[in-house]
N, C-alpha and C positions, 0 to 999 in steps of 0.2 A: 504493500500500500504506500510505500515511500514515494514511488513514482507519481502516484495520484496526488499526494500531499504537495510534492514539489511543483507539480503542474498548477495546482490551485494557488499555491503561494505566488508563483510567477504571475498569474492572472490577477491576483489581489493587488500586487504592486502596480499593475497597469490600469486597473479599473475598479469599479464598484462591485461588491459581492453579488448584487442583483443580476449581473451579467454572467455569472458562473452557471454553466449548463453541464450537468453530469454526463450526458451522452457525448458532448464535445471533449470532456476530460477523458472519457473512456477511449474515444477515437485517437486522441493525442498520445495516450500512454499504452494502448493495447490491453488494458485491464478490462475484464468482463464486467458489464453493468451490474449483474446480480452480485458479483463479488464485492463491489464497492458498497452496495447497500447492505449486504450481509455484515461487512466489517464495521461500517460507520453508522448504520441504522437509518440514515436519512441524508438528504442534501445538506441540511443544516449541520449535521454531524461531521460531514466532510469539511465544510467551511470552518467549523469550530476547531477541528484538529489542525487545519492549516494555519489558522490564526494563532493557535497555541504554539505551534512550531516556530512561526515567524516571531512571535513575542519572545520566546526563549532565545532564539538565535541573536536577536538584536541586543538583548541585555547581556548575553554571554560574551559577546564581542568586547563590551566595555570591561567586564570582569576580568577577562583574560589579559587585556592590556594592563590593567592595574596590578594584577597578580605578577605579571612578568617584571614590572618595575620594582615591586617589593621584593621579589625573590632574587633578582639579578643585580641589584645595587650593592656595591661592595661596602659602602659606608653612607652616612647621612648626607654628605656633600653630593655624592653621585645621585642619591635618591632625590634630593631637591632639584638637581639639574634636569632629571628625567621626568619627575612627576608634575612639575608646574606647567609645562606646555601641554602635557597630556590632559590635565584637568580642563584647560581651555578648549582643547580639541573635542572633548566629550560633548561639549555643548555649542560648538561652532561649525560653520561650513555647511554647504548645500547638501552634502550627503547626510550629515547629521540632522539637518532640518527635515529631510525626507523620512529618516528613521524615526525621529520624534513624532512626526505627524502620523506615521503608521502605528506607533505605540499608543498614541492618544485615540486613534480610530478603533483599535482593538479593545481598549479599556471602555470606550463609549459603547461599543457593541455588547460588551459583557454586562453592562448595567441593566440591560433588559432581557438577557438570555442566561438563565440560571446554569445551564450546562456549561456554557462558555465561561461564566464567572467561576465555576468550580475548577475548571481546567487552568485558567489564568491564575486563580488564587493559589493553587498548589505549585504552579511553576514559579510565581513570584516569591513564594515562601522559600523554595529551593534556591533560587538565584540570590535572594537577600542573605540567606545562610552562607552561600559561597562568598559573597562580597564581605560579609562579617568576618569570615575566616581570613580574607585578605587583609582586612583592617587589624585583626588580631595578630597576624604575622608582622605587620608594621609596628605594632605595639611591642611585641616580643623583641624586635630588633632595635627598638629605641627610636624609631622614626616618627611614630604616631603617639600622641598624648594618651595616657592611660586613665585620666580622670573622666573621660567621656567614653561611654560604652561603645564597643565595636559595632554593636547592632544599630545604635543611633547614627553612627557615622555612615554605615552602609545605607541606611534609609536617606540620610542627608544627601549623599552623592546622587542617588536616584531621583530625589526630589528636585535637585538643581537641574539635572539633565531633562527630566520630564517636564518640569515647570517652565522651561524655556519655550514650550509650545505657545504659551500666551503671548510672548514677545514675537514669535514667528508670524502671528496673524494680525498684530497691531499695524496700524498705518504709520506709526512713528516709532520704529524699533530702536532700541538702545544701540549706540555706536559700538562696534566690536572691540575697539581699543578700551572703551570704558568698561565693557563687560569683562574683558580679560583681566583688567586691573581689579575689578570687584571680586572675581573668582580667585585671584591670587591672594587678596586680602582675606577673604572668607576661608580659603583653604588653610592659610597660615594660622589664623586664630582658632579655627574649629578643630583642626586635625593634627597640626604639628606640635611636638613637645617643645618645651621652653627653649632648649638649646637650638633646635632647628628654626624656631621663629626668629631668633637673633641672627641667623646665618644670612 
């Protein structure tokens, strides 16, 4: 069924879910129509599974980048050099704008679809746990302050990235340079331990 989900994900990127037709998905993937309905239960089930996969992939990408910085930095100086531009990139750029819009679209859909909400809720919990573990690793290595819970920091990172959607749709968005400085300031005060804040 991975081919089916991948095909639906591709179509969701390019258009509205109302345009998804299961017979067309079957033709594109060579998967039997009956098999799709047996596995997913309904057209909505197929779309929900694709949304869940898409949501997971979008967030996992950010987690992997943050984890690499935390694991591979030899010391706090290298950590600072690598993490600060990354925090800015997580919420900047046209590709990120598209990703944020998709995440908002998925969450909005989940608000009125209990099955999708359950899938997204479980995925979000798993992803937040992974991000918490990244923050804990930074705390253990002395890069990240320990007086703020790793779980709260994990939620903060996601809140900043996800919340940028509001600025994406405004007619007078914040200047990128101002946003970058704000993120650097927020990041230093909320996440870095005292020694790192002075660096």
